[in-house]
N, C-alpha and C positions, 0 to 999 in steps of 0.2 A: 402401823405405818412406820417404815424405816426412816432413819435419819436422812436429812437432805444431803445430796452429793455436793461436795465442795470442789469447784472447778476454777482453775486458774486460766486466764485468757491472755495469750500473747499474740498481738497483732503485728503485721508488718508486710513488707514486700517480699522478704526472704529472697533477695536478689544478689547473691545466692544465700541459702541458709548456711550458717557457720557455727563454730564451736561456742561463740558467745550466746547464741539463741539456746543452745543446749545447756550451757552453764546456768543461765537465769532460770530455766525450767527446773533443773535438778535442785537448785537452791530453793526455789519456791515449794517444791514437793517436800523438801526437808524442813524448812522453817515454818511454813504455813499449814502443814498437816493436810494438804489437799489430796483429794482422791485421784484427780486427773489434771492434765494441762492440755488445753486445746490451742493449737497453733492456727491462727486465722490468717491464711495467706490472702493478701489483698489483690484483687484483679488489677487495680491501678491506684496506687497511693496518690490522692489529690494534691499532696504537697511535693511530689517528686515528678520530674519531667519524664515523658514517655520515652524519650531518646535514651538509649542505654538500658532500658528495661527489658529483661528477658521475657519470652512468652510465658503466659500463665502456667501452661502445662509443664514447662521446663522448671519453673520455680517450685511448683508442687512436687515434682520429682526430686528436686534438690532438698526440699524440706523432709520428704519421706526418707531419703538416704541418710540425713543427719539425725533425725529423731528416732533412733532405734532404741526405743524404751517402751515397755508395756503400758506405761501410764501417760504417755504423750501421744496425742492424736493430732494428725495433720488434717485440716479441714478446708473445704472450699465454701464454708458457710456464707461468707460475704458475697460470693458470686451467686449462690442460690437465693440469698435473701434480697439481692439487688441493692445492697447498701454500699456507699463509698466512704462515709464518714463514721468515725468511731462512735460518736454519740448515737447515731442512728442504728448502728450494729448492736450496741449494748442494749438499747431500748427494745429492739426486736428479739434479742436472745432472752432477756428478762421476761418478756411476754410469752415467748414460745416455750420456755423451760421454767415454769413457776416453781417447780420443786427443787431446782438447783440453787446453790449459793455461789455466785460468781465473784472472783477477785480479778481486777485488771492489773496485769503485770507490765512494768516498763522500767527502762534504765533511767538513771539520773539525767542523762542528756535529753530525754523526752520531757521530763518534768521542767527542765529549763526553758523549753520552747512550746509547751502544750497550750499556752495562751494564744498561740497563732492557729490552733485547730478550731474548726467550726463547732459552735455550741460547747466549748470546752468545759464550762462550769457545770453543764448537765452531766458530764462524765463522772464528776465527783459525787453527784447525787444518785447516779444509777447503780454503781457498784463500789465497794471498798477498793482501795488502790494500794498496791505494794510497789514501792520505788526502790530499785536496787542501785547501790552506789556504783559509779564507774570512775576509773582514774581520771583526774583533772576536772571532773564535773561537780564535785561535792558542793563547793561554795556557790557556784553559779546556780545550781539547782535549788539550794535551800534559801537563796535570796531572790529567786525569781518571783514573778507576779503570782503564779499559782500557789506557791508555798506561802506567800504572804497573805493572799486572799483566804486561804483555807488553813491558816495557822492554828486556829482553835480546833480543827478537825484532826490534827495530827495526833497519833497515838504512839505510845512507847513501844519499842521493839519487843518488850516482854508480852505484848498483846498479840503477837503475830499468830499464834495458834488459834485465836478466836476471831481473827480479822474477818474471815468469811461470813461470820454470823453477826458482825457488828453493824449497827444502824448507820446508814450513810447521812452526811458525808463522813468518811473516815479514811485516813491514809497513814502508812508507816514508811519511814525511810530506813532501809535495811543496809547496815554498814557491812556489806559483804563484797569484797573486791572481786569483780567479775573479769572475765577475759576481755582485754581492751580492744581486741580486733573488731573491725567493722566490715560490713559488706562493701563499703566504698573502697577500703584498703585492699580487699580481696580482688575486686574488679580491676583496680589499678595495677596490681601485681600480675593478674592474668593478661592485661593489655601489654605490659612490659615483656612478658614471656612471648606473646604472639609477635611482638615487634622484633625481638631478638631472633626468633625462629625464622621470620620472614626475611630479615636482613642476612641471616646465615645462608638461607636458601638462594638469595640473589647473588651473594658473593661466590657461592659454589659454582 
């Protein structure tokens, strides 16, 4: 029997997918020794308003256009599993793919507010977690409720290569500066461009 496949999971709305998503995925492949990264495009993030959310098919297409890498797979698994919350999605994946070793990937901004997610403590017990530093979020993340609650489960960065096989709860904070851009910033810039184009058209 072959070795278990090590899969990094990156969830989100991908509204739209951007360079930051690709950066965290490439860093995870490099530092964690993963076989693949699966992007879990959420049908509707329960913590985000539906207003301003692009159609699911459009967000899937955006993710596929950005994730042009042989070891990054864009999936609609949450849609097919019928799950809306990360804890439920991870539980379903761990059950469905018992031969895989999953690692949940997220930015420091998410660690700072993960305690607002439903059943958030279960996430730490379902899969190891790799938290990637983001500009301006380091201290906020490392002093947040989740970091304090699971402080004894934090592992050194030297353990990154074996994180996928580590017994949960286990998490590592990766001091790798990622692209600071966010989907919110991209949507705001797109709105400004549309407004300028509209104004230019009217004045003409």
